[in-house]
C-alpha positions as CSV (number, residue, x, y, z in Angstrom):
1,M,-78.0,-30.6,-50.0
2,T,-75.5,-27.6,-50.6
3,K,-76.8,-26.3,-47.6
4,K,-76.2,-29.1,-45.3
5,L,-72.9,-29.4,-46.6
6,T,-72.3,-25.8,-45.8
7,L,-73.7,-26.3,-41.7
8,Y,-71.2,-29.3,-41.6
9,I,-68.2,-27.0,-42.9
10,V,-69.1,-24.4,-40.0
11,A,-69.7,-26.6,-37.4
12,L,-66.4,-28.6,-38.1
13,A,-64.3,-25.5,-38.2
14,G,-65.7,-24.4,-34.8
15,I,-65.1,-27.7,-33.2
16,L,-61.2,-27.2,-34.5
17,T,-61.3,-23.0,-33.2
18,V,-62.2,-24.8,-29.3
19,A,-59.7,-27.6,-29.4
20,V,-56.9,-25.7,-31.0
21,F,-57.4,-22.4,-28.4
22,G,-58.6,-25.4,-25.8
23,S,-54.9,-26.8,-26.1
24,Y,-52.8,-23.4,-26.7
25,K,-54.1,-22.1,-23.3
26,E,-53.5,-25.6,-21.7
27,K,-50.0,-25.6,-22.7
28,E,-49.8,-21.9,-21.7
29,E,-50.9,-22.8,-17.9
30,K,-48.2,-25.1,-17.4
31,L,-45.0,-22.6,-18.9
32,P,-43.5,-21.4,-15.9
33,K,-44.9,-17.5,-14.7
34,I,-41.0,-15.3,-15.3
35,D,-41.8,-12.0,-12.9
36,N,-40.3,-9.4,-15.5
37,S,-40.8,-6.3,-13.4
38,S,-37.1,-6.3,-12.0
39,R,-35.2,-7.5,-15.1
40,E,-33.1,-5.3,-17.0
41,V,-33.2,-5.9,-20.4
42,L,-29.8,-6.5,-21.0
43,S,-27.9,-9.0,-18.4
44,Q,-25.4,-6.4,-18.0
45,R,-22.8,-4.5,-17.0
46,V,-21.5,-1.3,-19.0
47,E,-19.5,1.4,-16.9
48,S,-17.8,4.4,-18.4
49,V,-13.8,4.9,-18.1
50,T,-12.4,7.1,-15.0
51,L,-10.2,9.8,-16.0
52,S,-8.7,10.8,-12.6
53,K,-4.9,10.6,-13.8
54,S,-3.0,12.5,-15.9
55,F,-1.8,11.5,-19.3
56,D,0.6,11.8,-21.9
57,L,2.0,11.0,-25.3
58,A,5.7,10.5,-25.1
59,G,6.0,12.7,-21.9
60,E,4.0,15.3,-23.7
61,V,0.8,15.9,-21.7
62,I,-2.6,15.5,-23.0
63,P,-4.3,18.7,-21.5
64,T,-7.3,16.7,-19.8
65,K,-8.9,19.1,-18.1
66,I,-10.1,21.0,-21.3
67,P,-13.2,19.7,-22.0
68,D,-12.3,18.7,-25.4
69,I,-9.4,17.4,-25.4
70,R,-11.3,15.2,-22.4
71,E,-13.8,14.2,-24.1
72,R,-12.4,12.9,-27.1
73,L,-9.5,10.5,-25.1
74,E,-12.7,9.5,-23.4
75,R,-14.4,8.6,-27.0
76,E,-11.0,6.2,-28.0
77,L,-10.6,4.8,-24.5
78,L,-14.6,3.7,-24.5
79,R,-13.9,2.4,-28.2
80,N,-10.9,0.5,-27.8
81,S,-12.4,-0.9,-23.9
82,Y,-15.3,-2.4,-25.7
83,Y,-13.7,-3.6,-28.6
84,H,-13.3,-6.5,-26.9
85,S,-11.5,-9.1,-29.5
86,S,-9.5,-6.3,-31.3
87,T,-8.3,-5.5,-27.4
88,V,-7.5,-9.0,-26.5
89,M,-6.3,-10.1,-30.1
90,N,-3.8,-6.7,-29.4
91,L,-2.3,-7.3,-26.4
92,K,-2.1,-11.4,-27.3
93,R,0.8,-9.8,-30.5
94,A,2.2,-7.2,-28.1
95,R,4.2,-9.5,-26.5
96,R,5.4,-11.2,-30.3
97,F,6.3,-8.0,-31.8
98,F,6.9,-5.7,-28.8
99,P,10.3,-7.1,-27.5
100,K,11.9,-5.9,-30.8
101,I,9.9,-3.3,-31.6
102,E,11.1,-1.6,-28.0
103,Q,15.2,-2.5,-28.5
104,I,14.9,-0.5,-32.2
105,L,13.0,2.0,-31.0
106,A,16.1,2.7,-28.4
107,E,18.7,2.3,-30.3
108,E,17.2,4.4,-33.3
109,G,16.6,7.5,-29.8
110,V,12.6,6.9,-30.1
111,P,10.4,7.1,-27.4
112,Q,8.6,3.9,-26.6
113,D,5.1,5.1,-26.4
114,F,5.5,4.7,-30.3
115,K,4.9,1.4,-30.4
116,F,1.8,1.9,-29.6
117,L,1.3,4.1,-33.5
118,A,2.2,0.4,-34.7
119,V,-1.0,-1.2,-33.0
120,A,-3.2,2.0,-33.7
121,E,-1.8,1.4,-37.5
122,S,-2.6,-2.0,-38.3
123,D,-3.4,-4.2,-34.7
124,L,0.0,-5.6,-35.4
125,T,-0.3,-7.5,-38.6
126,Q,1.0,-6.7,-41.9
127,A,-2.1,-5.3,-43.2
128,T,-3.0,-3.2,-46.6
129,S,-5.0,-0.6,-46.4
130,P,-7.8,1.0,-48.7
131,A,-5.3,3.4,-49.8
132,G,-2.7,0.6,-50.6
133,A,-0.8,1.2,-47.4
134,K,1.5,-1.8,-46.3
135,G,3.3,-3.5,-43.6
136,I,2.4,-3.7,-39.5
137,W,4.0,0.6,-39.9
138,Q,1.6,0.8,-42.5
139,F,4.0,2.8,-45.5
140,M,3.0,3.8,-48.7
141,R,4.7,2.8,-51.5
142,G,5.8,6.1,-52.0
143,T,7.6,7.1,-49.2
144,G,8.9,3.1,-48.1
145,K,10.8,3.7,-51.5
146,E,11.6,7.0,-49.6
147,Y,13.1,5.7,-46.4
148,G,15.3,2.9,-48.1
149,L,12.5,0.2,-48.6
150,E,12.4,-2.3,-51.6
151,V,9.0,-2.6,-53.2
152,N,8.4,-4.0,-56.4
153,N,6.3,-6.9,-57.7
154,D,8.5,-9.7,-56.0
155,I,10.0,-7.7,-52.9
156,D,8.1,-5.6,-50.8
157,E,9.6,-4.5,-47.4
158,R,7.0,-2.1,-45.7
159,M,5.9,-6.0,-45.0
160,H,9.6,-6.9,-43.5
161,F,9.2,-6.2,-40.1
162,E,12.7,-5.2,-38.7
163,K,13.2,-3.0,-41.6
164,S,10.6,-1.5,-41.8
165,T,10.2,-0.7,-38.2
166,R,14.0,1.2,-38.8
167,A,12.0,3.0,-41.6
168,A,9.6,4.3,-39.3
169,C,11.9,5.6,-36.8
170,K,13.5,7.4,-39.6
171,Y,10.6,8.6,-40.7
172,L,9.6,9.8,-36.9
173,K,11.9,11.7,-36.4
174,K,12.8,13.9,-39.1
175,L,9.0,14.8,-38.5
176,H,9.9,15.8,-35.1
177,A,12.6,17.9,-36.1
178,R,10.1,19.8,-39.0
179,F,7.4,20.3,-36.0
180,G,9.5,20.5,-32.7
181,S,7.0,17.7,-30.7
182,W,6.4,14.0,-30.9
183,T,2.7,14.9,-30.6
184,M,3.2,16.6,-33.7
185,A,5.4,13.9,-35.2
186,A,2.7,11.5,-34.5
187,A,-0.2,13.4,-36.2
188,A,1.9,14.3,-39.1
189,Y,2.7,10.8,-39.5
190,N,-1.2,10.2,-40.2
191,M,-2.1,12.9,-42.3
192,G,1.1,13.6,-43.8
193,G,3.7,16.2,-43.3
194,S,3.0,18.9,-46.0
195,R,-1.2,18.5,-44.5
196,L,-0.3,18.9,-41.3
197,K,2.1,21.7,-42.2
198,K,-0.4,23.7,-44.3
199,E,-3.4,23.4,-41.7
200,S,-0.5,24.7,-39.0
201,T,0.1,28.0,-40.6
202,A,-3.1,28.2,-41.3
203,Q,-4.8,27.4,-37.6
204,K,-1.3,29.9,-36.6
205,S,-0.4,26.8,-34.0
206,K,1.9,24.4,-33.7
207,Y,0.2,22.7,-30.9
208,Y,-1.8,19.6,-31.4
209,Y,-4.3,20.1,-29.1
210,D,-5.5,23.3,-30.8
211,L,-6.0,22.5,-34.5
212,N,-9.3,21.8,-35.5
213,L,-7.7,19.1,-38.6
214,N,-9.7,15.6,-40.2
215,Q,-11.6,13.3,-37.8
216,E,-8.9,11.1,-38.8
217,T,-5.9,12.4,-37.7
218,S,-8.3,14.4,-34.7
219,R,-8.8,11.1,-33.5
220,Y,-4.9,9.7,-33.7
221,V,-3.1,11.0,-31.3
222,F,-5.9,10.0,-29.1
223,R,-6.3,6.7,-30.1
224,I,-2.2,6.2,-29.3
225,A,-2.4,7.3,-25.9
226,A,-6.0,5.3,-25.2
227,L,-4.1,2.3,-26.8
228,K,-1.2,3.0,-23.8
229,E,-3.3,3.0,-21.4
230,L,-5.1,0.0,-22.2
231,M,-2.5,-2.3,-22.9
232,T,-0.4,-1.2,-20.0
233,N,-3.1,-1.6,-17.6
234,P,-5.1,-4.3,-19.2
235,E,-6.3,-6.1,-15.8
236,T,-7.8,-2.0,-15.0
237,Y,-10.1,-2.5,-18.0
238,G,-11.0,-6.0,-17.1
239,Y,-8.1,-8.3,-19.5
240,Y,-6.9,-10.6,-18.1
241,L,-4.2,-13.1,-19.9
242,D,-3.0,-15.9,-18.9
243,A,1.5,-16.1,-19.5
244,Q,0.3,-19.3,-22.5
245,D,-2.2,-17.0,-24.1
246,Y,0.3,-14.7,-25.5
247,Y,2.0,-14.7,-29.2
248,Q,5.7,-15.7,-28.5
249,P,8.0,-13.7,-30.1
250,L,9.4,-16.0,-33.6
251,T,13.1,-16.2,-32.7
252,D,13.7,-19.7,-33.1
253,Y,15.4,-19.9,-36.8
254,S,18.4,-19.7,-38.7
255,T,19.4,-16.7,-41.2
256,I,20.2,-17.3,-44.9
257,E,22.3,-15.0,-47.1
258,Q,21.0,-15.2,-50.5
259,T,23.1,-13.2,-52.7
260,T,21.7,-14.6,-56.1
261,T,18.3,-15.8,-58.0
262,V,15.9,-17.8,-56.4
263,E,13.5,-19.1,-59.3
264,D,11.4,-21.6,-56.6
265,L,10.4,-20.6,-53.8
266,G,8.5,-24.0,-53.2
267,D,11.6,-26.1,-54.6
268,F,14.0,-23.5,-51.7
269,A,11.2,-24.0,-48.9
270,S,11.9,-27.8,-49.8
271,K,15.2,-27.5,-49.6
272,Y,15.5,-26.3,-46.2
273,G,13.1,-29.2,-44.7
274,I,10.2,-26.1,-43.8
275,S,7.0,-25.9,-45.2
276,Y,6.1,-22.3,-48.0
277,R,3.9,-21.6,-45.9
278,Q,6.7,-21.1,-42.9
279,L,8.5,-19.4,-45.6
280,K,6.1,-17.2,-46.1
281,V,5.4,-16.4,-42.3
282,Y,8.6,-16.3,-41.5
283,N,9.6,-13.5,-44.5
284,P,6.2,-11.6,-45.4
285,W,8.1,-9.1,-47.6
286,M,9.0,-11.8,-50.0
287,K,5.9,-11.3,-52.3
288,S,6.0,-13.8,-55.4
289,A,6.9,-17.1,-55.3
290,R,10.4,-16.0,-56.7
291,L,13.2,-13.9,-55.4
292,P,15.0,-12.1,-58.3
293,N,18.6,-10.8,-57.6
294,A,20.3,-9.6,-60.5
295,S,22.6,-7.1,-59.0
296,G,23.5,-9.9,-56.3
297,K,21.8,-8.2,-53.3
298,R,22.5,-9.6,-50.2
299,Y,18.6,-10.2,-48.6
300,E,18.5,-12.0,-45.2
301,I,15.9,-15.4,-45.5
302,K,14.7,-16.3,-41.9
303,I,14.4,-20.6,-41.8
304,P,12.5,-21.5,-38.8
305,N,14.4,-24.4,-37.0
306,N,11.3,-26.2,-36.0
307,K,10.3,-28.4,-39.2
308,Y,6.6,-29.1,-39.0
């Protein structure tokens, strides 16, 4: 009985095997034949950038005839050219922030190219770095306070667009006076004036492109220059945005002068017919849910005119 059962199972397995492979072969014969002999692995066209013109930062020429310098600039141009989502967002945000930044830079006597430093620092967002730097200009707490920004548990003017831009200009002018060039001022903005002075003295050079610095600062000036090139000539690098694609400046607001404590910013927002979220979008420097003001300081609070 056992022998017959075994033979039966073997026979059944054979029949099923033939059926399965026969079915698979039949389906395979019905599939369209694809000729992969001349097909690329990925259907895309990726090209290098062309450094066929001169480049400068704040009027100071980048010596791209030096192979090392050329490669470092090319690296940042390639990285940002093919970092599509970030580059598109930077282009869109620039329309919102650049007009005011350009105005303040002109008033403060700082070259217009330094608006691209803000892009390199924060992508034009109110970012917070792992080290604790905050805002569009990425001020550390101590540096922000040194340049007149109020920073405490309730107020952080590193997130105040206009005030932090003025502070960044003051800082950059001080660095320029110390190091004698805008390129070195940019490098010092990234790594700190004391550290750059130490490296400059040890390496016997005051010229950024001759210095062997840490990786971040070695790339920093080239990143700013690459962002300048890319955002000034976006279509050259394949970026096409229509007028309606850009984010417009937040200029439709009224200003309220506040000289007393506001205990509840939610109630304050309701009083002016706006949401708490709107209040924070227009005034990101107000950190907490209240605005203490025991000293009677004058704060200017933006109230959007569009009530959503």
